[in-house]
N, CA and C atoms as an extended XYZ file, in Angstrom:
564
Properties=species:S:1:pos:R:3:atomname:S:1:resname:S:1:resid:I:1 pbc="F F F"
N       -95.504       34.634        1.441 N   UNK     1
C       -96.217       33.435        1.013 CA  UNK     1
C       -97.470       33.271        1.859 C   UNK     1
N       -98.572       32.998        1.224 N   UNK     2
C       -99.804       32.708        1.947 CA  UNK     2
C       -99.655       31.311        2.545 C   UNK     2
N       -99.849       31.214        3.846 N   UNK     3
C       -99.607       29.945        4.531 CA  UNK     3
C      -100.898       29.400        5.108 C   UNK     3
N      -101.238       28.178        4.715 N   UNK     4
C      -102.428       27.528        5.265 CA  UNK     4
C      -102.089       26.913        6.619 C   UNK     4
N      -103.133       26.626        7.381 N   UNK     5
C      -102.947       25.967        8.679 CA  UNK     5
C      -102.257       24.625        8.498 C   UNK     5
N      -102.557       23.926        7.394 N   UNK     6
C      -101.941       22.620        7.150 CA  UNK     6
C      -100.434       22.753        6.943 C   UNK     6
N      -100.005       23.797        6.201 N   UNK     7
C       -98.569       23.986        5.984 CA  UNK     7
C       -97.885       24.358        7.292 C   UNK     7
N       -98.527       25.170        8.103 N   UNK     8
C       -97.962       25.520        9.412 CA  UNK     8
C       -97.764       24.246       10.243 C   UNK     8
N       -98.773       23.385       10.255 N   UNK     9
C       -98.663       22.134       11.013 CA  UNK     9
C       -97.582       21.234       10.426 C   UNK     9
N       -97.508       21.168        9.096 N   UNK    10
C       -96.495       20.339        8.449 CA  UNK    10
C       -95.092       20.810        8.825 C   UNK    10
N       -94.854       22.107        8.800 N   UNK    11
C       -93.547       22.640        9.179 CA  UNK    11
C       -93.213       22.292       10.629 C   UNK    11
N       -94.201       22.378       11.508 N   UNK    12
C       -93.974       22.030       12.915 CA  UNK    12
C       -93.620       20.558       13.069 C   UNK    12
N       -94.326       19.685       12.348 N   UNK    13
C       -94.030       18.250       12.423 CA  UNK    13
C       -92.638       17.948       11.880 C   UNK    13
N       -92.241       18.647       10.821 N   UNK    14
C       -90.894       18.469       10.275 CA  UNK    14
C       -89.863       18.834       11.341 C   UNK    14
N       -90.044       19.990       11.970 N   UNK    15
C       -89.099       20.420       13.005 CA  UNK    15
C       -89.098       19.454       14.194 C   UNK    15
N       -90.266       18.971       14.571 N   UNK    16
C       -90.349       18.028       15.696 CA  UNK    16
C       -89.637       16.720       15.374 C   UNK    16
N       -89.648       16.322       14.099 N   UNK    17
C       -89.085       15.021       13.734 CA  UNK    17
C       -87.572       15.036       13.600 C   UNK    17
N       -86.946       16.213       13.550 N   UNK    18
C       -85.490       16.174       13.385 CA  UNK    18
C       -84.711       16.157       14.699 C   UNK    18
N       -85.034       16.543       15.826 N   UNK    19
C       -85.758       17.730       16.264 CA  UNK    19
C       -84.802       18.931       16.263 C   UNK    19
N       -85.222       19.941       15.569 N   UNK    20
C       -84.391       21.133       15.424 CA  UNK    20
C       -85.251       22.242       14.845 C   UNK    20
N       -85.168       23.413       15.413 N   UNK    21
C       -85.876       24.563       14.866 CA  UNK    21
C       -85.154       25.021       13.608 C   UNK    21
N       -85.917       25.341       12.585 N   UNK    22
C       -85.353       25.784       11.314 CA  UNK    22
C       -85.361       27.304       11.308 C   UNK    22
N       -84.160       27.915       11.518 N   UNK    23
C       -84.084       29.364       11.659 CA  UNK    23
C       -82.964       29.991       10.846 C   UNK    23
N       -81.883       29.262       10.626 N   UNK    24
C       -80.696       29.848        9.993 CA  UNK    24
C       -80.417       29.174        8.651 C   UNK    24
N       -79.600       29.792        7.802 N   UNK    25
C       -79.241       29.139        6.534 CA  UNK    25
C       -78.672       27.736        6.735 C   UNK    25
N       -77.874       27.545        7.770 N   UNK    26
C       -77.316       26.210        8.031 CA  UNK    26
C       -78.418       25.193        8.343 C   UNK    26
N       -79.484       25.638        9.005 N   UNK    27
C       -80.601       24.739        9.306 CA  UNK    27
C       -81.273       24.239        8.031 C   UNK    27
N       -81.392       25.115        7.029 N   UNK    28
C       -82.021       24.715        5.770 CA  UNK    28
C       -81.145       23.732        4.995 C   UNK    28
N       -79.832       23.921        5.046 N   UNK    29
C       -78.902       22.976        4.416 CA  UNK    29
C       -79.027       21.623        5.107 C   UNK    29
N       -79.049       21.645        6.437 N   UNK    30
C       -79.191       20.415        7.217 CA  UNK    30
C       -80.498       19.697        6.871 C   UNK    30
N       -81.617       20.451        6.870 N   UNK    31
C       -82.920       19.853        6.588 CA  UNK    31
C       -82.960       19.243        5.193 C   UNK    31
N       -82.414       19.935        4.207 N   UNK    32
C       -82.386       19.405        2.848 CA  UNK    32
C       -81.665       18.058        2.807 C   UNK    32
N       -80.548       17.957        3.533 N   UNK    33
C       -79.795       16.704        3.582 CA  UNK    33
C       -80.548       15.586        4.274 C   UNK    33
N       -81.216       15.904        5.385 N   UNK    34
C       -81.973       14.887        6.117 CA  UNK    34
C       -83.152       14.394        5.280 C   UNK    34
N       -83.810       15.301        4.562 N   UNK    35
C       -84.917       14.906        3.682 CA  UNK    35
C       -84.413       13.921        2.635 C   UNK    35
N       -83.252       14.211        2.049 N   UNK    36
C       -82.705       13.303        1.041 CA  UNK    36
C       -82.371       11.940        1.650 C   UNK    36
N       -81.770       11.942        2.861 N   UNK    37
C       -81.426       10.685        3.529 CA  UNK    37
C       -82.657        9.830        3.791 C   UNK    37
N       -83.728       10.429        4.311 N   UNK    38
C       -84.924        9.677        4.700 CA  UNK    38
C       -85.820        9.315        3.526 C   UNK    38
N       -85.937       10.238        2.560 N   UNK    39
C       -86.934       10.057        1.497 CA  UNK    39
C       -86.328        9.750        0.129 C   UNK    39
N       -85.033       10.002       -0.023 N   UNK    40
C       -84.413        9.822       -1.328 CA  UNK    40
C       -84.873       10.863       -2.337 C   UNK    40
N       -85.408       11.958       -1.856 N   UNK    41
C       -85.911       13.053       -2.706 CA  UNK    41
C       -85.182       14.328       -2.317 C   UNK    41
N       -85.106       15.257       -3.265 N   UNK    42
C       -84.383       16.500       -3.027 CA  UNK    42
C       -85.336       17.686       -2.991 C   UNK    42
N       -85.190       18.499       -1.965 N   UNK    43
C       -85.818       19.826       -1.903 CA  UNK    43
C       -84.673       20.790       -1.630 C   UNK    43
N       -84.513       21.782       -2.482 N   UNK    44
C       -83.392       22.708       -2.328 CA  UNK    44
C       -83.548       23.554       -1.066 C   UNK    44
N       -82.413       24.049       -0.594 N   UNK    45
C       -82.433       24.933        0.568 CA  UNK    45
C       -83.271       26.185        0.274 C   UNK    45
N       -83.185       26.679       -0.957 N   UNK    46
C       -83.938       27.881       -1.335 CA  UNK    46
C       -85.434       27.632       -1.257 C   UNK    46
N       -85.883       26.483       -1.740 N   UNK    47
C       -87.310       26.151       -1.659 CA  UNK    47
C       -87.747       26.042       -0.206 C   UNK    47
N       -86.930       25.401        0.610 N   UNK    48
C       -87.255       25.287        2.035 CA  UNK    48
C       -87.322       26.663        2.691 C   UNK    48
N       -86.409       27.545        2.336 N   UNK    49
C       -86.422       28.899        2.890 CA  UNK    49
C       -87.720       29.619        2.514 C   UNK    49
N       -88.194       29.414        1.303 N   UNK    50
C       -89.450       30.042        0.884 CA  UNK    50
C       -90.631       29.483        1.672 C   UNK    50
N       -90.654       28.170        1.849 N   UNK    51
C       -91.763       27.544        2.582 CA  UNK    51
C       -91.784       28.034        4.033 C   UNK    51
N       -90.612       28.164        4.626 N   UNK    52
C       -90.525       28.608        6.018 CA  UNK    52
C       -90.651       30.130        6.157 C   UNK    52
N       -90.736       30.847        5.015 N   UNK    53
C       -90.879       32.291        5.065 CA  UNK    53
C       -89.593       33.021        5.394 C   UNK    53
N       -88.466       32.332        5.262 N   UNK    54
C       -87.170       32.938        5.549 CA  UNK    54
C       -86.788       33.938        4.450 C   UNK    54
N       -87.204       33.638        3.204 N   UNK    55
C       -87.000       34.556        2.084 CA  UNK    55
C       -88.317       34.718        1.345 C   UNK    55
N       -88.441       35.797        0.619 N   UNK    56
C       -89.624       36.029       -0.215 CA  UNK    56
C       -89.550       35.107       -1.418 C   UNK    56
N       -90.691       34.787       -1.963 N   UNK    57
C       -90.680       33.911       -3.128 CA  UNK    57
C       -92.044       33.825       -3.740 C   UNK    57
N       -92.410       32.642       -4.072 N   UNK    58
C       -93.669       32.411       -4.751 CA  UNK    58
C       -94.811       32.255       -3.757 C   UNK    58
N       -96.032       32.429       -4.274 N   UNK    59
C       -97.210       32.363       -3.411 CA  UNK    59
C       -97.754       30.946       -3.230 C   UNK    59
N       -97.346       30.051       -4.083 N   UNK    60
C       -97.840       28.679       -3.970 CA  UNK    60
C       -96.659       27.721       -3.890 C   UNK    60
N       -96.896       26.627       -3.270 N   UNK    61
C       -95.885       25.575       -3.171 CA  UNK    61
C       -96.387       24.389       -3.971 C   UNK    61
N       -95.519       23.791       -4.744 N   UNK    62
C       -95.916       22.668       -5.595 CA  UNK    62
C       -96.384       21.473       -4.756 C   UNK    62
N       -97.377       20.771       -5.307 N   UNK    63
C       -97.908       19.565       -4.666 CA  UNK    63
C       -96.782       18.574       -4.390 C   UNK    63
N       -95.891       18.394       -5.367 N   UNK    64
C       -94.795       17.426       -5.221 CA  UNK    64
C       -93.902       17.783       -4.024 C   UNK    64
N       -93.593       19.062       -3.861 N   UNK    65
C       -92.758       19.505       -2.749 CA  UNK    65
C       -93.455       19.248       -1.416 C   UNK    65
N       -94.728       19.594       -1.334 N   UNK    66
C       -95.482       19.345       -0.100 CA  UNK    66
C       -95.607       17.850        0.176 C   UNK    66
N       -95.719       17.053       -0.891 N   UNK    67
C       -95.799       15.598       -0.712 CA  UNK    67
C       -94.500       15.036       -0.147 C   UNK    67
N       -93.364       15.564       -0.587 N   UNK    68
C       -92.080       15.105       -0.036 CA  UNK    68
C       -92.026       15.408        1.457 C   UNK    68
N       -92.413       16.624        1.840 N   UNK    69
C       -92.413       16.975        3.268 CA  UNK    69
C       -93.405       16.116        4.052 C   UNK    69
N       -94.565       15.835        3.449 N   UNK    70
C       -95.553       14.979        4.116 CA  UNK    70
C       -94.995       13.564        4.307 C   UNK    70
N       -94.318       13.027        3.286 N   UNK    71
C       -93.685       11.710        3.418 CA  UNK    71
C       -92.629       11.731        4.516 C   UNK    71
N       -91.910       12.827        4.601 N   UNK    72
C       -90.853       12.988        5.595 CA  UNK    72
C       -91.393       12.809        7.016 C   UNK    72
N       -92.643       13.207        7.240 N   UNK    73
C       -93.230       13.078        8.577 CA  UNK    73
C       -94.201       11.902        8.684 C   UNK    73
N       -94.160       10.989        7.694 N   UNK    74
C       -94.880        9.728        7.844 CA  UNK    74
C       -96.180        9.570        7.098 C   UNK    74
N       -96.504       10.469        6.189 N   UNK    75
C       -97.738       10.361        5.415 CA  UNK    75
C       -97.421        9.880        3.999 C   UNK    75
N       -98.444        9.440        3.271 N   UNK    76
C       -98.235        8.963        1.906 CA  UNK    76
C       -97.925       10.105        0.945 C   UNK    76
N       -98.636       11.218        1.093 N   UNK    77
C       -98.439       12.377        0.236 CA  UNK    77
C       -99.164       13.567        0.853 C   UNK    77
N       -99.176       14.700        0.146 N   UNK    78
C       -99.805       15.919        0.661 CA  UNK    78
C      -101.299       15.714        0.879 C   UNK    78
N      -101.994       15.059       -0.058 N   UNK    79
C      -103.429       14.830        0.098 CA  UNK    79
C      -103.726       14.024        1.362 C   UNK    79
N      -102.927       12.993        1.614 N   UNK    80
C      -103.095       12.171        2.813 CA  UNK    80
C      -102.882       13.017        4.074 C   UNK    80
N      -101.866       13.864        4.062 N   UNK    81
C      -101.597       14.740        5.197 CA  UNK    81
C      -102.774       15.673        5.456 C   UNK    81
N      -103.276       16.314        4.391 N   UNK    82
C      -104.391       17.257        4.541 CA  UNK    82
C      -105.623       16.537        5.064 C   UNK    82
N      -105.899       15.357        4.507 N   UNK    83
C      -107.062       14.575        4.949 CA  UNK    83
C      -106.989       14.267        6.446 C   UNK    83
N      -105.807       13.877        6.915 N   UNK    84
C      -105.640       13.505        8.319 CA  UNK    84
C      -105.574       14.707        9.257 C   UNK    84
N      -105.244       15.874        8.727 N   UNK    85
C      -105.013       17.039        9.584 CA  UNK    85
C      -106.013       18.157        9.396 C   UNK    85
N      -107.059       17.912        8.637 N   UNK    86
C      -108.127       18.887        8.494 CA  UNK    86
C      -109.364       18.268        9.120 C   UNK    86
N      -109.661       18.719       10.293 N   UNK    87
C      -110.774       18.133       11.035 CA  UNK    87
C      -111.937       19.108       11.108 C   UNK    87
N      -113.111       18.568       11.112 N   UNK    88
C      -114.311       19.357       11.361 CA  UNK    88
C      -114.305       19.692       12.847 C   UNK    88
N      -114.265       20.983       13.195 N   UNK    89
C      -114.176       21.349       14.610 CA  UNK    89
C      -115.366       20.880       15.434 C   UNK    89
N      -116.483       20.548       14.782 N   UNK    90
C      -117.662       20.085       15.512 CA  UNK    90
C      -117.713       18.569       15.650 C   UNK    90
N      -116.845       17.868       14.912 N   UNK    91
C      -116.840       16.403       14.927 CA  UNK    91
C      -116.096       15.912       16.162 C   UNK    91
N      -116.743       15.076       16.951 N   UNK    92
C      -116.141       14.569       18.175 CA  UNK    92
C      -115.926       13.058       18.158 C   UNK    92
N      -116.402       12.392       17.113 N   UNK    93
C      -116.276       10.944       17.032 CA  UNK    93
C      -115.798       10.568       15.642 C   UNK    93
N      -115.186        9.388       15.557 N   UNK    94
C      -114.701        8.914       14.275 CA  UNK    94
C      -114.699        7.392       14.282 C   UNK    94
N      -115.202        6.804       13.226 N   UNK    95
C      -115.164        5.359       13.085 CA  UNK    95
C      -113.795        4.964       12.564 C   UNK    95
N      -113.175        3.963       13.177 N   UNK    96
C      -111.852        3.506       12.762 CA  UNK    96
C      -112.033        2.280       11.883 C   UNK    96
N      -111.532        2.393       10.651 N   UNK    97
C      -111.716        1.320        9.681 CA  UNK    97
C      -110.408        0.598        9.337 C   UNK    97
N      -109.313        0.944        9.994 N   UNK    98
C      -108.030        0.346        9.677 CA  UNK    98
C      -107.898       -1.040       10.308 C   UNK    98
N      -106.867       -1.759        9.864 N   UNK    99
C      -106.554       -3.078       10.411 CA  UNK    99
C      -106.290       -2.953       11.907 C   UNK    99
N      -106.881       -3.851       12.680 N   UNK   100
C      -106.751       -3.802       14.131 CA  UNK   100
C      -106.534       -5.214       14.683 C   UNK   100
N      -105.633       -5.314       15.644 N   UNK   101
C      -105.424       -6.569       16.369 CA  UNK   101
C      -105.797       -6.317       17.820 C   UNK   101
N      -106.794       -7.042       18.299 N   UNK   102
C      -107.255       -6.915       19.685 CA  UNK   102
C      -106.541       -7.949       20.551 C   UNK   102
N      -106.089       -7.531       21.727 N   UNK   103
C      -105.398       -8.465       22.607 CA  UNK   103
C      -106.337       -9.547       23.131 C   UNK   103
N      -107.640       -9.263       23.179 N   UNK   104
C      -108.591      -10.272       23.661 CA  UNK   104
C      -108.627      -11.498       22.742 C   UNK   104
N      -108.109      -11.347       21.512 N   UNK   105
C      -108.091      -12.463       20.564 CA  UNK   105
C      -106.748      -13.185       20.522 C   UNK   105
N      -105.814      -12.816       21.409 N   UNK   106
C      -104.479      -13.417       21.399 CA  UNK   106
C      -104.356      -14.494       22.466 C   UNK   106
N      -103.389      -15.382       22.254 N   UNK   107
C      -103.046      -16.379       23.264 CA  UNK   107
C      -101.606      -16.131       23.681 C   UNK   107
N      -101.251      -16.582       24.862 N   UNK   108
C       -99.908      -16.396       25.384 CA  UNK   108
C       -98.894      -16.921       24.365 C   UNK   108
N       -97.889      -16.099       24.084 N   UNK   109
C       -96.842      -16.479       23.127 CA  UNK   109
C       -97.036      -15.887       21.736 C   UNK   109
N       -98.242      -15.388       21.422 N   UNK   110
C       -98.447      -14.727       20.126 CA  UNK   110
C       -97.536      -13.517       20.034 C   UNK   110
N       -97.060      -13.260       18.826 N   UNK   111
C       -96.171      -12.121       18.608 CA  UNK   111
C       -96.806      -11.122       17.643 C   UNK   111
N       -96.603       -9.844       17.947 N   UNK   112
C       -97.103       -8.754       17.106 CA  UNK   112
C       -95.903       -7.936       16.654 C   UNK   112
N       -95.837       -7.700       15.346 N   UNK   113
C       -94.791       -6.865       14.756 CA  UNK   113
C       -95.449       -5.574       14.298 C   UNK   113
N       -94.822       -4.434       14.621 N   UNK   114
C       -95.362       -3.157       14.166 CA  UNK   114
C       -94.226       -2.183       13.869 C   UNK   114
N       -94.529       -1.232       12.960 N   UNK   115
C       -93.561       -0.214       12.578 CA  UNK   115
C       -94.220        1.147       12.662 C   UNK   115
N       -93.373        2.193       12.744 N   UNK   116
C       -93.872        3.564       12.717 CA  UNK   116
C       -92.760        4.463       12.192 C   UNK   116
N       -93.121        5.693       11.896 N   UNK   117
C       -92.239        6.655       11.271 CA  UNK   117
C       -91.048        6.982       12.148 C   UNK   117
N       -89.849        7.233       11.593 N   UNK   118
C       -89.542        7.093       10.180 CA  UNK   118
C       -89.074        5.684        9.828 C   UNK   118
N       -88.376        5.004       10.762 N   UNK   119
C       -87.837        3.676       10.455 CA  UNK   119
C       -87.816        2.794       11.697 C   UNK   119
N       -88.810        2.984       12.552 N   UNK   120
C       -88.837        2.264       13.819 CA  UNK   120
C       -89.590        0.938       13.665 C   UNK   120
N       -89.084       -0.090       14.355 N   UNK   121
C       -89.684       -1.419       14.292 CA  UNK   121
C       -89.702       -2.023       15.686 C   UNK   121
N       -90.703       -2.871       15.914 N   UNK   122
C       -90.782       -3.532       17.211 CA  UNK   122
C       -91.495       -4.875       17.063 C   UNK   122
N       -91.000       -5.858       17.780 N   UNK   123
C       -91.638       -7.167       17.870 CA  UNK   123
C       -91.912       -7.405       19.345 C   UNK   123
N       -93.185       -7.686       19.666 N   UNK   124
C       -93.576       -7.921       21.053 CA  UNK   124
C       -94.242       -9.280       21.181 C   UNK   124
N       -94.207       -9.825       22.390 N   UNK   125
C       -94.818      -11.117       22.652 CA  UNK   125
C       -95.890      -10.950       23.715 C   UNK   125
N       -97.062      -11.543       23.443 N   UNK   126
C       -98.167      -11.467       24.392 CA  UNK   126
C       -97.879      -12.367       25.582 C   UNK   126
N       -98.005      -11.800       26.796 N   UNK   127
C       -97.777      -12.551       28.030 CA  UNK   127
C       -99.110      -13.090       28.559 C   UNK   127
N       -99.975      -12.209       29.024 N   UNK   128
C      -101.328      -12.507       29.466 CA  UNK   128
C      -101.938      -11.218       30.000 C   UNK   128
N      -103.256      -11.184       30.147 N   UNK   129
C      -103.958      -10.029       30.717 CA  UNK   129
C      -103.551       -8.690       30.081 C   UNK   129
N      -103.470       -8.652       28.736 N   UNK   130
C      -103.118       -7.447       27.968 CA  UNK   130
C      -101.683       -6.983       28.184 C   UNK   130
N      -100.817       -7.837       28.689 N   UNK   131
C       -99.418       -7.487       28.944 CA  UNK   131
C       -98.545       -8.032       27.812 C   UNK   131
N       -97.622       -7.170       27.348 N   UNK   132
C       -96.695       -7.533       26.277 CA  UNK   132
C       -95.264       -7.315       26.735 C   UNK   132
N       -94.356       -8.109       26.155 N   UNK   133
C       -92.931       -7.969       26.408 CA  UNK   133
C       -92.245       -7.672       25.080 C   UNK   133
N       -91.351       -6.676       25.065 N   UNK   134
C       -90.614       -6.331       23.850 CA  UNK   134
C       -89.537       -7.388       23.621 C   UNK   134
N       -89.598       -8.019       22.443 N   UNK   135
C       -88.619       -9.034       22.061 CA  UNK   135
C       -87.473       -8.383       21.289 C   UNK   135
N       -87.824       -7.500       20.348 N   UNK   136
C       -86.837       -6.765       19.556 CA  UNK   136
C       -87.363       -5.361       19.320 C   UNK   136
N       -86.459       -4.382       19.304 N   UNK   137
C       -86.827       -3.002       18.972 CA  UNK   137
C       -85.660       -2.369       18.226 C   UNK   137
N       -85.986       -1.713       17.111 N   UNK   138
C       -84.949       -1.057       16.319 CA  UNK   138
C       -85.300        0.415       16.132 C   UNK   138
N       -84.298        1.276       16.317 N   UNK   139
C       -84.440        2.722       16.106 CA  UNK   139
C       -85.554        3.318       16.956 C   UNK   139
N       -85.716        2.813       18.160 N   UNK   140
C       -86.820        3.206       19.023 CA  UNK   140
C       -86.334        3.457       20.440 C   UNK   140
N       -87.136        4.198       21.208 N   UNK   141
C       -86.863        4.359       22.635 CA  UNK   141
C       -87.235        3.090       23.398 C   UNK   141
N       -88.094        2.268       22.793 N   UNK   142
C       -88.411        0.983       23.423 CA  UNK   142
C       -87.168        0.109       23.432 C   UNK   142
N       -87.055       -0.722       24.459 N   UNK   143
C       -85.893       -1.587       24.588 CA  UNK   143
C       -86.330       -3.028       24.826 C   UNK   143
N       -85.447       -3.941       24.432 N   UNK   144
C       -85.690       -5.365       24.667 CA  UNK   144
C       -86.011       -5.571       26.139 C   UNK   144
N       -87.004       -6.393       26.406 N   UNK   145
C       -87.472       -6.768       27.745 CA  UNK   145
C       -88.350       -5.719       28.419 C   UNK   145
N       -88.643       -4.587       27.762 N   UNK   146
C       -89.644       -3.665       28.299 CA  UNK   146
C       -90.978       -4.403       28.364 C   UNK   146
N       -91.788       -4.069       29.351 N   UNK   147
C       -93.113       -4.663       29.538 CA  UNK   147
C       -94.131       -3.527       29.494 C   UNK   147
N       -95.288       -3.777       28.850 N   UNK   148
C       -96.340       -2.761       28.816 CA  UNK   148
C       -97.705       -3.413       28.688 C   UNK   148
N       -98.735       -2.614       28.971 N   UNK   149
C      -100.123       -3.055       28.869 CA  UNK   149
C      -100.753       -2.350       27.676 C   UNK   149
N      -101.507       -3.118       26.882 N   UNK   150
C      -102.122       -2.551       25.679 CA  UNK   150
C      -103.343       -3.388       25.310 C   UNK   150
N      -104.415       -2.733       24.875 N   UNK   151
C      -105.630       -3.443       24.510 CA  UNK   151
C      -105.772       -3.745       23.031 C   UNK   151
N      -105.064       -2.985       22.169 N   UNK   152
C      -105.172       -3.196       20.726 CA  UNK   152
C      -104.079       -2.449       19.976 C   UNK   152
N      -103.819       -2.885       18.749 N   UNK   153
C      -102.861       -2.270       17.831 CA  UNK   153
C      -103.646       -1.919       16.566 C   UNK   153
N      -103.642       -0.644       16.159 N   UNK   154
C      -104.426       -0.209       15.008 CA  UNK   154
C      -103.512        0.478       14.008 C   UNK   154
N      -103.477       -0.021       12.766 N   UNK   155
C      -102.704        0.641       11.722 CA  UNK   155
C      -103.241        2.053       11.514 C   UNK   155
N      -102.321        2.998       11.364 N   UNK   156
C      -102.702        4.380       11.118 CA  UNK   156
C      -103.016        5.183       12.368 C   UNK   156
N      -102.989        4.536       13.539 N   UNK   157
C      -103.283        5.219       14.802 CA  UNK   157
C      -102.091        5.074       15.749 C   UNK   157
N      -101.883        6.055       16.638 N   UNK   158
C      -100.819        5.901       17.635 CA  UNK   158
C      -101.092        4.695       18.532 C   UNK   158
N      -100.025        4.142       19.098 N   UNK   159
C      -100.144        3.031       20.036 CA  UNK   159
C       -99.882        3.569       21.434 C   UNK   159
N      -100.895        3.487       22.286 N   UNK   160
C      -100.772        3.955       23.664 CA  UNK   160
C      -100.508        2.764       24.566 C   UNK   160
N       -99.399        2.836       25.290 N   UNK   161
C       -98.995        1.756       26.184 CA  UNK   161
C       -99.144        2.241       27.623 C   UNK   161
N       -99.825        1.459       28.438 N   UNK   162
C       -99.944        1.771       29.859 CA  UNK   162
C       -98.864        1.018       30.628 C   UNK   162
N       -98.500        1.568       31.759 N   UNK   163
C       -97.592        0.906       32.702 CA  UNK   163
C       -96.336        0.346       32.037 C   UNK   163
N       -95.691        1.138       31.189 N   UNK   164
C       -94.428        0.711       30.590 CA  UNK   164
C       -93.411        0.505       31.705 C   UNK   164
N       -92.863       -0.707       31.789 N   UNK   165
C       -91.929       -1.043       32.858 CA  UNK   165
C       -90.577       -1.410       32.259 C   UNK   165
N       -89.532       -0.765       32.796 N   UNK   166
C       -88.156       -1.023       32.357 CA  UNK   166
C       -87.271       -1.086       33.593 C   UNK   166
N       -86.550       -2.169       33.720 N   UNK   167
C       -85.623       -2.334       34.846 CA  UNK   167
C       -86.286       -2.044       36.193 C   UNK   167
N       -87.522       -2.506       36.356 N   UNK   168
C       -88.228       -2.355       37.617 CA  UNK   168
C       -88.895       -1.012       37.833 C   UNK   168
N       -88.698       -0.054       36.916 N   UNK   169
C       -89.323        1.255       37.047 CA  UNK   169
C       -90.505        1.339       36.072 C   UNK   169
N       -91.660        1.795       36.572 N   UNK   170
C       -92.869        1.855       35.764 CA  UNK   170
C       -93.226        3.297       35.445 C   UNK   170
N       -93.575        3.519       34.179 N   UNK   171
C       -93.996        4.836       33.698 CA  UNK   171
C       -95.490        4.775       33.412 C   UNK   171
N       -96.214        5.839       33.651 N   UNK   172
C       -97.671        5.835       33.528 CA  UNK   172
C       -98.127        5.484       32.120 C   UNK   172
N       -97.601        6.182       31.111 N   UNK   173
C       -98.035        5.938       29.739 CA  UNK   173
C       -96.906        6.272       28.788 C   UNK   173
N       -96.892        5.564       27.662 N   UNK   174
C       -95.904        5.783       26.615 CA  UNK   174
C       -96.643        5.679       25.295 C   UNK   174
N       -96.312        6.523       24.318 N   UNK   175
C       -96.979        6.481       23.023 CA  UNK   175
C       -95.945        6.336       21.923 C   UNK   175
N       -96.238        5.482       20.949 N   UNK   176
C       -95.403        5.363       19.750 CA  UNK   176
C       -96.273        5.699       18.543 C   UNK   176
N       -95.637        6.247       17.525 N   UNK   177
C       -96.374        6.626       16.321 CA  UNK   177
C       -97.270        7.826       16.540 C   UNK   177
N       -96.839        8.741       17.389 N   UNK   178
C       -97.657        9.910       17.722 CA  UNK   178
C       -98.027       10.706       16.470 C   UNK   178
N       -97.109       10.817       15.524 N   UNK   179
C       -97.375       11.523       14.268 CA  UNK   179
C       -97.490       10.516       13.134 C   UNK   179
N       -98.686       10.235       12.721 N   UNK   180
C       -98.887        9.318       11.596 CA  UNK   180
C       -99.326        7.923       11.986 C   UNK   180
N       -99.194        7.568       13.250 N   UNK   181
C       -99.662        6.263       13.700 CA  UNK   181
C       -98.744        5.112       13.305 C   UNK   181
N       -99.201        3.904       13.592 N   UNK   182
C       -98.461        2.701       13.211 CA  UNK   182
C       -98.623        2.485       11.716 C   UNK   182
N       -97.549        2.098       11.055 N   UNK   183
C       -97.586        1.878        9.605 CA  UNK   183
C       -97.903        0.418        9.264 C   UNK   183
N       -97.297       -0.500        9.955 N   UNK   184
C       -97.529       -1.931        9.712 CA  UNK   184
C       -97.891       -2.560       11.053 C   UNK   184
N       -98.923       -3.370       11.062 N   UNK   185
C       -99.294       -4.144       12.247 CA  UNK   185
C       -99.618       -5.542       11.759 C   UNK   185
N       -98.875       -6.523       12.254 N   UNK   186
C       -99.159       -7.905       11.831 CA  UNK   186
C       -98.844       -8.899       12.929 C   UNK   186
N       -99.606       -9.938       12.950 N   UNK   187
C       -99.375      -11.032       13.893 CA  UNK   187
C       -98.374      -11.982       13.253 C   UNK   187
N       -97.407      -12.390       14.053 N   UNK   188
C       -96.366      -13.297       13.505 CA  UNK   188
C       -96.351      -14.587       14.256 C   UNK   188
């Protein structure tokens, strides 16, 4: 199968999101099941084997199949994935046009709700001086009462947290939504 750089990246993101290397027939059965659980869509083990180059097959992969895999890693469809992952190697800047909440516009007690792939949710409360406290977190490594510093929340972009503090221990930086960015960002 002729493999584009985008398909190579998509396969890597799929493996990173499970996390499991896809190498054996059992891995393809497992992946097919996880795709169905997360997306409610079916890709057969045989199709997955062809995409991963485990067996010989067809030279092209259907748009619908690639879109299911793209959704699996947090994109709307294959076109959205390609758009986000095909960069001009000479381009060094990009204007961000997505919804953004700046901490400079918040007052103490304001709450921000955000989600990211595949089913992670978090509600944080603004303390002061760009500091937030986690009020609720679901399906995430973040935990209730974690504290972090952040200047803004941007839909479609990863969220970089400085000085994440948990139980008195501080970590330099933590990122959520590394693949695909934040999906929902709203002030509550």
